[in-house]
C-alpha positions in Angstrom: -15.9 8.0 -31.2 -15.5 9.5 -27.6 -14.6 13.2 -27.3 -13.7 12.6 -23.8 -10.9 10.3 -24.1 -8.7 12.5 -26.0 -8.9 15.3 -23.4 -8.3 13.1 -20.6 -5.1 11.6 -22.6 -3.8 14.7 -22.8 -4.2 15.3 -19.2 -2.5 11.7 -18.2 0.2 13.6 -16.3 -1.9 15.9 -14.5 -3.8 12.7 -13.4 -0.9 10.8 -12.3 0.2 13.9 -10.4 -2.9 14.1 -8.5 -2.7 10.3 -7.5 1.0 10.6 -6.8 -0.1 13.4 -4.1 -2.8 11.4 -2.9 -0.8 8.1 -2.5 2.3 10.2 -0.9 -0.4 10.9 2.1 -0.2 7.8 3.7 -3.4 6.8 5.4 -3.3 3.6 7.4 -6.7 3.0 8.6 -6.1 2.7 12.3 -3.8 6.1 12.6 -6.5 8.6 12.8 -3.9 11.6 12.5 -2.3 10.5 9.2 -5.9 9.3 8.0 -7.3 12.8 8.5 -4.3 14.5 6.7 -4.9 12.2 3.9 -8.6 13.3 4.1 -7.4 16.9 3.8 -5.2 16.0 0.8 -8.1 14.6 -1.1 -10.6 17.0 0.0 -8.3 19.8 -1.4 -8.1 17.6 -4.8 -11.7 17.2 -5.3 -12.6 20.6 -4.6 -10.1 21.9 -7.0 -11.4 19.5 -9.7 -15.1 18.9 -9.5 -16.1 21.8 -6.8 -19.6 21.2 -5.1 -20.5 21.2 -1.5 -18.2 19.4 1.2 -20.2 17.8 4.2 -17.8 16.3 7.1 -18.5 13.2 9.2 -16.4 13.7 12.1 -14.9 10.6 14.1 -13.6 10.0 17.6 -11.3 7.2 16.7 -11.3 6.6 13.2 -10.4 9.3 10.4 -13.3 11.4 9.5 -15.4 10.5 6.6 -16.7 13.4 3.7 -18.9 13.6 0.9 -19.0 16.2 -2.0 -22.5 16.7 -3.6 -22.7 18.1 -7.0 -25.8 19.4 -9.0 -28.4 18.8 -6.5 -32.0 18.5 -7.7 -30.9 16.5 -10.7 -33.3 13.7 -12.5 -31.5 10.8 -10.8 -29.0 10.6 -7.7 -25.7 9.0 -8.3 -23.5 7.8 -5.3 -20.0 7.2 -6.0 -18.4 5.4 -3.0 -14.9 5.1 -2.5 -12.3 4.6 1.1 -9.0 6.3 0.9 -7.8 4.5 4.0 -4.9 1.5 3.2 -3.4 -1.4 4.9 0.0 -0.1 4.8 1.7 1.8 7.8 3.3 4.8 7.1 6.6 4.3 5.1 6.0 0.6 4.7 5.7 0.9 0.9 7.6 3.2 -1.4 6.4 5.2 -4.1 8.1 4.5 -7.7 7.2 4.7 -11.3 8.6 2.4 -13.5 7.8 2.3 -17.2 4.2 2.2 -17.6 3.4 1.1 -13.9 3.2 3.6 -10.8 3.6 1.6 -7.4 2.7 2.7 -3.9 0.4 2.0 -1.0 -3.3 2.4 -1.9 -2.5 3.1 -5.7 -4.6 0.3 -6.7 -6.8 0.0 -3.6 -8.4 2.4 -4.2 -6.8 5.8 -4.2 -6.5 5.2 -8.1 -10.3 4.6 -8.4 -10.6 8.0 -6.7 -8.6 10.4 -8.9 -9.9 8.4 -11.9 -13.5 9.3 -10.9 -13.0 12.6 -9.9 -11.2 13.1 -13.3 -14.1 11.8 -15.2 -16.5 14.4 -13.7 -14.0 17.3 -13.9 -13.8 16.1 -17.8 -17.7 16.4 -18.1 -17.5 19.7 -16.3 -14.9 20.9 -18.5 -16.6 19.8 -21.6 -19.8 21.2 -20.6 -21.1 17.3 -21.0 -22.2 17.1 -17.4 -25.5 15.2 -17.3 -28.5 16.3 -15.1 -27.8 14.2 -12.1 -27.1 15.0 -8.5 -23.9 13.3 -7.9 -22.4 12.4 -4.6 -18.8 11.3 -4.0 -18.6 9.5 -0.3 -15.1 9.2 0.9 -14.7 7.0 3.9 -11.7 6.3 6.1 -12.2 2.8 7.3 -13.3 0.2 4.8 -10.0 -1.7 5.4 -11.1 -2.5 8.8 -14.7 -3.3 8.1 -16.1 0.0 7.7 -17.6 0.2 11.3 -17.9 3.8 11.6 -18.8 4.5 7.8 -21.3 2.0 7.3 -24.2 3.8 8.5 -23.4 6.8 6.4 -22.9 4.6 3.4 -26.4 3.0 3.7 -28.2 6.3 4.5 -26.7 7.8 1.2 -27.3 4.6 -0.6 -31.1 4.9 0.5 -31.4 8.4 -1.2 -29.6 7.2 -4.3 -31.1 5.7 -7.7 -27.7 3.8 -8.0 -24.0 3.3 -6.5 -20.4 3.1 -8.4 -18.0 1.6 -6.6 -14.5 2.7 -7.6 -12.8 -0.3 -6.1 -10.4 -1.7 -9.0 -11.6 -4.3 -11.9 -10.4 -7.7 -12.1 -6.5 -7.6 -12.7 -5.4 -8.1 -16.3 -9.1 -8.6 -17.5 -10.1 -5.5 -16.5 -13.9 -6.8 -16.1 -16.4 -5.2 -13.5 -17.6 -6.8 -10.3 -21.3 -7.3 -10.5 -21.6 -9.6 -7.1 -19.3 -10.2 -4.3 -19.3 -12.8 -1.6 -20.2 -12.0 2.1 -17.6 -11.7 4.6 -17.9 -12.9 8.0 -15.3 -12.1 10.8 -15.1 -14.0 14.1 -13.1 -14.8 17.3 -13.1 -17.8 19.1 -11.4 -18.4 22.6 -10.8 -21.2 24.4 -10.5 -21.5 28.4 -9.2 -24.7 30.0 -7.3 -25.6 33.0 -3.4 -25.0 33.6 -1.2 -27.8 35.2 2.5 -28.6 35.3 2.8 -31.0 32.1 5.1 -33.4 33.5 3.9 -33.7 37.6 0.2 -33.2 37.0 -0.8 -33.5 33.5 -3.7 -35.1 34.2 -5.0 -32.3 36.1 -5.0 -29.9 33.0 -7.4 -29.0 30.4 -5.5 -27.9 27.2 -7.2 -25.3 25.5 -4.7 -25.5 22.8 -6.1 -29.1 22.1 -9.5 -27.9 22.2 -8.7 -25.3 19.6 -7.1 -27.9 17.4 -10.3 -30.0 17.4 -12.3 -26.7 16.8 -10.2 -25.3 13.7 -10.3 -28.7 11.9 -14.2 -28.7 12.4 -14.3 -25.0 11.3 -12.2 -25.5 8.0 -14.1 -28.4 7.1 -17.4 -26.4 7.0 -15.7 -25.1 3.6 -18.1 -26.3 0.8 -16.6 -25.2 -2.7 -19.8 -26.1 -4.4 -21.7 -23.7 -2.6 -19.1 -20.8 -2.5 -18.3 -21.2 0.9 -15.1 -21.0 2.5 -13.8 -20.9 5.9 -10.2 -19.9 7.1 -8.5 -19.9 10.5 -5.9 -17.3 9.7 -4.5 -16.5 13.3 -3.9 -18.6 16.3 -2.5 -18.0 19.5 -2.3 -20.1 22.9 -0.3 -21.1 25.8 2.5 -19.7 27.9 5.4 -22.2 28.7 6.7 -25.3 26.9 5.9 -27.1 30.3 2.7 -26.1 31.1 -0.9 -27.2 29.9 -2.2 -24.5 28.2 -5.2 -22.9 29.6 -5.8 -20.4 27.0 -6.1 -20.4 23.1 -7.7 -18.3 20.4 -8.5 -17.9 16.9 -9.1 -15.5 14.1 -11.8 -16.9 11.7 -12.8 -15.6 8.0 -15.6 -16.8 6.1 -16.7 -15.9 2.8 -20.2 -16.8 1.2 -22.2 -16.4 -1.9 -26.0 -16.1 -0.7 -27.8 -14.7 2.3 -29.0 -18.3 3.4 -25.5 -19.7 3.5 -24.8 -16.4 5.6 -27.4 -17.2 8.0 -26.1 -21.0 8.0 -22.6 -20.1 8.8 -23.4 -17.4 11.5 -25.7 -20.2 13.2 -22.9 -22.5 13.1 -20.3 -20.4 14.4 -22.2 -18.8 17.3 -23.4 -22.4 18.0 -20.3 -24.0 18.6 -19.7 -26.4 21.5 -16.5 -28.0 23.1 -15.3 -30.9 21.8 -13.6 -31.7 25.2 -14.7 -31.9 28.8 -14.2 -28.7 31.3 -13.3 -26.3 28.7 -15.5 -23.2 27.8 -15.6 -21.5 24.5 -16.5 -17.7 23.8 -17.3 -16.9 20.2 -17.6 -13.3 19.0 -18.0 -11.4 15.6 -20.1 -10.8 13.1 -21.2 -10.8 9.4 -19.4 -8.2 8.6 -20.4 -7.8 5.0 -23.3 -9.3 3.7 -23.1 -11.0 0.1 -23.7 -8.3 -2.9 -25.9 -10.4 -5.0 -26.4 -9.5 -8.9 -29.9 -8.0 -9.5 -31.8 -7.3 -13.0 -31.3 -3.7 -12.1 -27.3 -4.2 -11.6 -27.5 -6.4 -15.0 -29.1 -3.0 -16.8 -26.5 -0.9 -15.2 -23.5 -3.2 -16.3 -24.6 -3.2 -19.9 -24.6 0.7 -19.8 -21.1 0.0 -18.4 -20.3 -2.0 -21.6 -21.7 0.5 -23.7 -19.5 2.9 -22.3 -16.4 1.1 -22.6 -17.1 0.5 -26.2 -16.9 4.3 -26.7 -13.2 4.2 -25.6 -12.4 1.2 -27.2 -12.6 -1.1 -24.0 -14.1 -4.5 -23.9 -15.7 -4.7 -20.6 -16.7 -8.1 -19.0 -17.9 -8.8 -15.5 -16.9 -11.1 -12.8 -17.9 -12.6 -9.4 -15.3 -11.3 -6.8 -14.5 -13.2 -3.2 -13.7 -10.2 -1.5 -16.1 -7.7 0.0 -16.3 -4.1 -0.4 -18.9 -1.4 0.4 -20.8 -2.2 -2.4 -22.0 -5.2 -0.4 -23.8 -2.8 1.9 -25.7 -1.0 -0.7 -26.6 -3.9 -2.8 -28.4 -5.8 0.0 -30.6 -2.8 0.2 -31.7 -3.4 -3.5 -29.9 -0.3 -4.8 -28.5 -1.3 -8.1 -24.7 -1.6 -7.6 -21.7 -1.7 -10.0 -18.4 -2.3 -8.6 -14.6 -2.4 -10.2 -14.8 0.8 -11.7 -11.1 1.8 -10.7 -8.1 1.7 -11.9 -6.5 -1.2 -13.5 -3.3 -2.9 -12.0 -2.7 -5.6 -9.8 -1.3 -6.5 -6.1 -4.0 -4.7 -3.8 -2.5 -5.7 0.2 0.8 -7.0 -1.9 4.1 -5.2 -2.0 3.8 -5.1 -5.9 0.7 -3.1 -5.4 0.4 -0.9 -8.9 -1.7 0.6 -11.5 -1.3 1.0 -15.0 -0.8 4.4 -16.1 -1.8 4.7 -19.5 -5.1 2.8 -18.5 -6.1 6.0 -16.3 -7.3 8.3 -19.1 -9.2 5.4 -20.7 -11.0 4.1 -17.4 -11.5 7.7 -16.4 -13.5 8.0 -20.0 -15.2 5.2 -19.5 -16.9 6.1 -16.1 -17.7 9.6 -17.4 -19.7 8.2 -20.3 -21.2 5.6 -18.2 -22.5 8.8 -16.3 -23.8 10.4 -19.3 -25.8 6.9 -20.0 -26.9 7.0 -16.6 
């Protein structure tokens, strides 16, 4: 029977207090001032709980990233990767506690996972059960907007590590971990046509909106559920006046793929789009923002250790394949064993009902602590 779980259960109110403090520090990805204030809050909590050596990665336009290193020179190097930015503007989502649920911006995505993992290590330290590993917490500030500035840091830290743990939330309700994720592509399509009067000289115009409509149908038809590929045109804009043939239109496109081959195929298709109408121009920009996170044999071994760790605290842990991406996509593609979904149990990431289950915090923290011991 776990001796870590009772310790953590007695500390449940303190764990929740730390989570409330972190959630109260609003951190919308594109507001550097607020994100940096949140970083300071997180750094204070991390140093109090686990100590270690802090390294900062200053950024000009995004929030600063930082890492905390514990136990240099251990037999293995473990990277725990987490982001502290959220999708919520300041004051947009109120904090509240209702029964066994705590609501707030980033509570589940993914500040709950951050606090849980810090308390996992704190518990091991307090009970003198910390394994002989070098442990690096890497906290980044721009995951919700594609991890553009943190990706090189994440990849560099992963290359120096034996394995990576991602404290994104597990699957809602089941609590299953994530051993694979789809790759994510983000593209913009701009169409340039020719304006004209919609009544007097309609024939002289070339409608960018009409062309975009053709392209939207073409793009959406690229979806292939059997292959696990989906394409979504999520935002469209175009035109200026009701009575003017529109000379400009644009669309924001999201695609998801399960394999590297499917990713290459989608990139080639998107970047090779041709006009369906005469005398219009297309401009395609974007990238495969996150490569697919494909499950490896080493990840399967890591997952089995997590299952064993779960049993020690009374949790039956399964696995799932997620459609959304995470920073684990970057580390898995490098061949580093990566296990995702080790965060707080709850529901509603990016939704107004975003919340975590309070009494699951100690259980999940204890599971991560036992996993670290097994590593």
